[in-house]
C-alpha positions as CSV (number, residue, x, y, z in Angstrom):
1,M,240.9,-32.2,49.0
2,R,244.0,-33.1,50.8
3,R,244.2,-32.8,54.5
4,L,247.7,-31.0,56.0
5,V,249.0,-32.6,59.1
6,F,250.0,-29.4,61.4
7,A,250.7,-28.4,65.0
8,L,248.7,-25.1,65.9
9,V,250.7,-22.7,68.1
10,L,248.5,-19.8,69.4
11,V,250.4,-16.6,70.0
12,G,248.6,-13.2,70.9
13,C,250.5,-10.2,70.9
14,G,250.1,-6.3,71.0
15,A,250.1,-3.9,68.2
16,T,253.1,-2.3,70.4
17,N,255.2,-5.1,69.7
18,T,257.7,-4.2,66.8
19,P,259.7,-6.8,65.3
20,E,263.8,-6.5,64.9
21,S,265.2,-6.9,61.2
22,H,268.2,-8.7,60.2
23,P,270.3,-7.5,57.0
24,G,269.3,-9.6,53.9
25,R,266.2,-11.4,55.4
26,A,263.1,-11.3,57.7
27,S,262.5,-11.0,61.5
28,E,260.8,-13.2,63.4
29,P,256.7,-12.9,62.6
30,V,254.8,-11.3,65.0
31,L,251.3,-12.8,64.9
32,S,247.9,-11.3,65.3
33,E,245.9,-12.1,68.0
34,G,243.4,-14.9,67.0
35,V,246.2,-16.2,64.5
36,S,248.0,-19.4,64.2
37,A,250.8,-20.8,63.2
38,V,250.6,-24.1,61.1
39,E,253.5,-26.2,60.0
40,S,252.9,-28.0,57.0
41,A,254.5,-31.0,55.4
42,C,256.9,-30.8,52.4
43,F,256.1,-32.7,48.7
44,A,258.7,-33.4,46.1
45,E,257.0,-31.0,43.8
46,E,255.2,-27.6,44.2
47,R,251.5,-28.0,44.1
48,C,250.3,-24.7,43.3
49,D,248.1,-24.4,46.3
50,A,249.1,-20.9,47.6
51,L,251.8,-22.6,50.1
52,D,255.3,-23.5,49.8
53,S,254.3,-27.2,49.1
54,D,257.8,-28.1,48.2
55,C,259.3,-26.3,50.9
56,D,262.1,-24.4,48.8
57,G,261.2,-21.0,50.3
58,R,259.3,-20.2,47.0
59,I,255.6,-19.8,47.1
60,D,253.7,-21.5,43.6
61,E,257.0,-21.0,41.5
62,G,255.8,-22.1,38.1
63,C,252.2,-21.8,38.5
64,T,251.1,-18.1,38.9
65,G,253.1,-16.6,35.9
66,E,254.4,-13.7,38.2
67,A,257.8,-13.0,38.9
68,P,258.7,-14.5,42.4
69,G,260.0,-11.5,43.8
70,G,262.0,-10.9,47.3
71,L,258.7,-11.1,49.2
72,Q,256.3,-13.4,48.4
73,I,252.6,-13.8,49.9
74,G,249.9,-16.3,48.9
75,L,246.1,-16.6,50.3
76,A,244.1,-20.1,50.2
77,W,240.6,-20.4,51.5
78,S,237.5,-22.5,50.5
79,G,234.1,-21.3,50.5
80,A,231.6,-18.7,49.0
81,A,233.3,-15.7,50.0
82,A,235.9,-13.2,47.8
83,L,239.1,-12.8,49.7
84,A,241.7,-10.2,49.2
85,L,245.3,-9.8,50.5
86,E,246.4,-6.3,51.6
87,L,249.8,-5.4,52.5
88,T,250.7,-2.6,54.1
89,P,254.4,-1.5,54.2
90,S,256.2,1.3,56.2
91,T,255.5,3.9,53.7
92,P,252.0,5.4,53.2
93,S,251.0,3.3,50.2
94,T,249.3,0.0,50.6
95,E,249.6,-2.9,47.7
96,T,246.6,-5.2,47.6
97,A,246.0,-8.4,45.5
98,P,242.6,-8.1,43.7
99,A,239.8,-10.1,45.2
100,A,239.2,-13.6,43.7
101,D,235.6,-14.0,42.7
102,G,235.0,-16.8,45.5
103,C,231.1,-16.4,44.3
104,E,231.7,-18.5,41.6
105,G,232.2,-21.8,44.0
106,L,233.2,-23.2,47.2
107,G,236.8,-23.4,45.8
108,P,239.4,-23.7,46.9
109,H,240.6,-20.3,45.9
110,F,244.1,-18.7,45.7
111,E,245.8,-15.3,45.9
112,H,249.2,-14.2,45.4
113,L,251.1,-11.1,46.0
114,A,254.8,-10.4,45.3
115,V,257.3,-7.3,46.0
116,E,260.5,-7.7,44.1
117,E,262.7,-5.7,47.0
118,P,261.1,-5.6,50.1
119,S,262.2,-3.1,52.8
120,G,261.5,-2.2,55.9
121,A,258.1,-3.1,58.5
122,Y,255.3,-4.9,57.0
123,Q,251.4,-5.7,58.0
124,I,249.7,-8.4,56.1
125,S,245.9,-8.3,56.4
126,V,243.2,-10.4,54.7
127,R,239.7,-8.5,53.7
128,R,236.5,-9.8,52.8
129,E,235.2,-8.0,49.4
130,H,231.8,-9.6,50.1
131,P,230.1,-12.6,51.4
132,C,228.3,-13.9,48.5
133,E,225.4,-16.1,49.9
134,D,227.5,-17.1,52.8
135,D,227.5,-14.5,55.8
136,Q,229.8,-17.0,58.1
137,P,233.5,-16.5,58.8
138,T,235.7,-17.6,56.5
139,A,239.2,-20.0,57.3
140,A,242.4,-19.0,55.5
141,S,245.9,-19.7,55.3
142,V,248.8,-16.9,54.4
143,T,252.3,-18.2,53.5
144,V,254.7,-16.0,53.6
145,A,258.4,-15.9,52.1
146,V,261.0,-13.5,51.9
147,G,264.3,-14.0,49.8
148,G,263.7,-18.0,49.2
149,E,262.9,-18.6,52.9
150,R,259.6,-19.2,54.2
151,L,258.7,-16.8,57.0
152,G,255.8,-18.9,58.0
153,T,252.0,-20.6,57.1
154,F,249.4,-18.7,59.2
155,N,245.4,-19.6,59.8
156,V,243.1,-17.1,60.2
157,T,239.3,-16.6,60.4
158,V,238.2,-13.7,58.0
159,G,234.7,-12.0,59.4
160,E,233.1,-8.9,58.4
161,E,236.3,-7.1,59.6
162,T,239.5,-7.0,57.5
163,A,241.9,-9.4,60.0
164,Q,245.1,-8.8,60.6
165,V,247.7,-11.6,60.1
166,V,251.3,-11.3,60.9
167,S,254.1,-8.1,61.3
168,F,257.5,-8.6,60.3
169,S,260.7,-6.4,59.0
170,V,262.8,-6.6,56.3
171,G,266.5,-5.4,56.4
172,R,268.8,-4.7,53.9
């Protein structure tokens, strides 16, 4: 397993912060309490790891078989737990990526979610579907790219409750 070189920046914020959106791109991300931003290294080729490994603003292009979309989210974790991405747009509907069956082994595990034409305010969360044989909190990384630009990679620990990760807006 490769080791990432990163700098952690711990940013706490209240739920009342509203990110400012800019036409055609995402606002600055507002991290939830306990979430840290990660600075990751860039590689010459995409590594199919739910990160933007080649730093081109696209997550796992050519790896997932999905259309890239204007909003891309990747989730990566190790350990015996089944996690799922949850994207809450400003509309009442909620999109989710199906939970990977982390019970099949210690990982690494990856999930992806894409939205073709994003617009509005978004909240990304990670929930534990079931703990398998491991009831310990699970460390995960969430990478977000909007319109071909990496918004960031964020580390979060997922316990029994759904972990809110980051909020941002996408303008038109």
